[in-house]
ZADRENMAR-684229 format. One record per residue (C-alpha): residue number from 1; x, z, y. Coordinates in nm, 2 decimals, padded with zeros to 4 digits. Last residue first. Layout:
+-----+--------+--------+--------+
|   k |      X |      Z |      Y |
+-----+--------+--------+--------+
| NUM |      X |      Z |      Y |
...
+-----+--------+--------+--------+
//
This chain:
+-----+--------+--------+--------+
|   k |      X |      Z |      Y |
+-----+--------+--------+--------+
|  90 |  23.56 | -06.40 |  10.76 |
|  89 |  23.28 | -06.41 |  10.51 |
|  88 |  23.35 | -06.43 |  10.17 |
|  87 |  23.25 | -06.76 |  09.98 |
|  86 |  22.93 | -06.73 |  09.82 |
|  85 |  22.94 | -06.77 |  09.43 |
|  84 |  22.79 | -07.08 |  09.28 |
|  83 |  22.50 | -07.01 |  09.05 |
|  82 |  22.57 | -07.09 |  08.66 |
|  81 |  22.44 | -07.38 |  08.54 |
|  80 |  22.15 | -07.38 |  08.32 |
|  79 |  22.21 | -07.38 |  07.95 |
|  78 |  22.24 | -07.72 |  07.80 |
|  77 |  21.92 | -07.82 |  07.59 |
|  76 |  21.92 | -07.76 |  07.22 |
|  75 |  21.97 | -08.07 |  07.00 |
|  74 |  21.67 | -08.17 |  06.75 |
|  73 |  21.45 | -08.18 |  07.06 |
|  72 |  21.07 | -08.11 |  06.93 |
|  71 |  20.80 | -08.40 |  06.97 |
|  70 |  20.47 | -08.24 |  07.04 |
|  69 |  20.11 | -08.21 |  06.89 |
|  68 |  20.12 | -08.49 |  06.62 |
|  67 |  19.77 | -08.48 |  06.41 |
|  66 |  19.87 | -08.69 |  06.11 |
|  65 |  19.61 | -08.94 |  06.01 |
|  64 |  19.84 | -09.22 |  05.91 |
|  63 |  19.80 | -09.41 |  06.21 |
|  62 |  19.91 | -09.09 |  06.41 |
|  61 |  20.23 | -09.11 |  06.20 |
|  60 |  20.29 | -09.48 |  06.23 |
|  59 |  20.23 | -09.45 |  06.61 |
|  58 |  20.50 | -09.19 |  06.64 |
|  57 |  20.74 | -09.40 |  06.45 |
|  56 |  20.66 | -09.71 |  06.67 |
|  55 |  20.71 | -09.48 |  07.00 |
|  54 |  21.03 | -09.35 |  06.86 |
|  53 |  21.20 | -09.68 |  06.81 |
|  52 |  21.21 | -09.92 |  06.50 |
|  51 |  21.42 | -10.18 |  06.37 |
|  50 |  21.78 | -10.16 |  06.51 |
|  49 |  21.69 | -09.78 |  06.54 |
|  48 |  21.70 | -09.73 |  06.14 |
|  47 |  21.47 | -09.42 |  06.08 |
|  46 |  21.47 | -09.07 |  05.96 |
|  45 |  21.15 | -08.89 |  06.01 |
|  44 |  21.09 | -08.54 |  06.03 |
|  43 |  20.74 | -08.36 |  06.02 |
|  42 |  20.66 | -08.00 |  06.14 |
|  41 |  20.42 | -07.74 |  06.06 |
|  40 |  20.69 | -07.47 |  06.02 |
|  39 |  20.56 | -07.36 |  05.70 |
|  38 |  20.45 | -07.71 |  05.59 |
|  37 |  20.79 | -07.86 |  05.64 |
|  36 |  20.73 | -08.23 |  05.61 |
|  35 |  21.01 | -08.50 |  05.54 |
|  34 |  21.00 | -08.86 |  05.60 |
|  33 |  21.29 | -09.06 |  05.48 |
|  32 |  21.45 | -09.40 |  05.57 |
|  31 |  21.21 | -09.58 |  05.77 |
|  30 |  21.33 | -09.93 |  05.88 |
|  29 |  21.10 | -10.16 |  05.69 |
|  28 |  20.78 | -09.97 |  05.63 |
|  27 |  20.76 | -09.86 |  05.26 |
|  26 |  20.76 | -09.47 |  05.39 |
|  25 |  20.43 | -09.55 |  05.58 |
|  24 |  20.26 | -09.64 |  05.27 |
|  23 |  20.37 | -09.27 |  05.13 |
|  22 |  20.25 | -09.13 |  05.47 |
|  21 |  19.92 | -09.28 |  05.41 |
|  20 |  19.86 | -09.10 |  05.08 |
|  19 |  19.95 | -08.78 |  05.25 |
|  18 |  19.69 | -08.86 |  05.50 |
|  17 |  19.43 | -08.93 |  05.25 |
|  16 |  19.50 | -08.58 |  05.10 |
|  15 |  19.46 | -08.41 |  05.44 |
|  14 |  19.75 | -08.33 |  05.65 |
|  13 |  19.80 | -07.96 |  05.78 |
|  12 |  19.65 | -07.92 |  06.12 |
|  11 |  19.86 | -07.90 |  06.44 |
|  10 |  20.17 | -08.12 |  06.39 |
|   9 |  20.51 | -08.05 |  06.50 |
|   8 |  20.72 | -08.37 |  06.55 |
|   7 |  21.11 | -08.44 |  06.49 |
|   6 |  21.29 | -08.73 |  06.53 |
|   5 |  21.59 | -08.89 |  06.35 |
|   4 |  21.81 | -09.16 |  06.41 |
|   3 |  22.03 | -09.39 |  06.19 |
|   2 |  22.19 | -09.69 |  06.37 |
|   1 |  22.24 | -09.99 |  06.14 |
+-----+--------+--------+--------+
//
């Protein structure tokens, strides 16, 4: 079992029907946890990567009625490499 997490930002707050559909999505085999942060307008899904992939998780959320805008990376990208210093002229 390989546990992965994915974080999405949504545009509009989920409706009551969307929240009920999310309750059903939690019962999908492979979904471990769905956590919504209303202040940050994000939804985090923990899932089993041997059963599901990001595309399936995204489809589950969209079918539930969640207006997904973008995926937010959980790990910050590495800083850009420092420019190489030019060798002194001789």
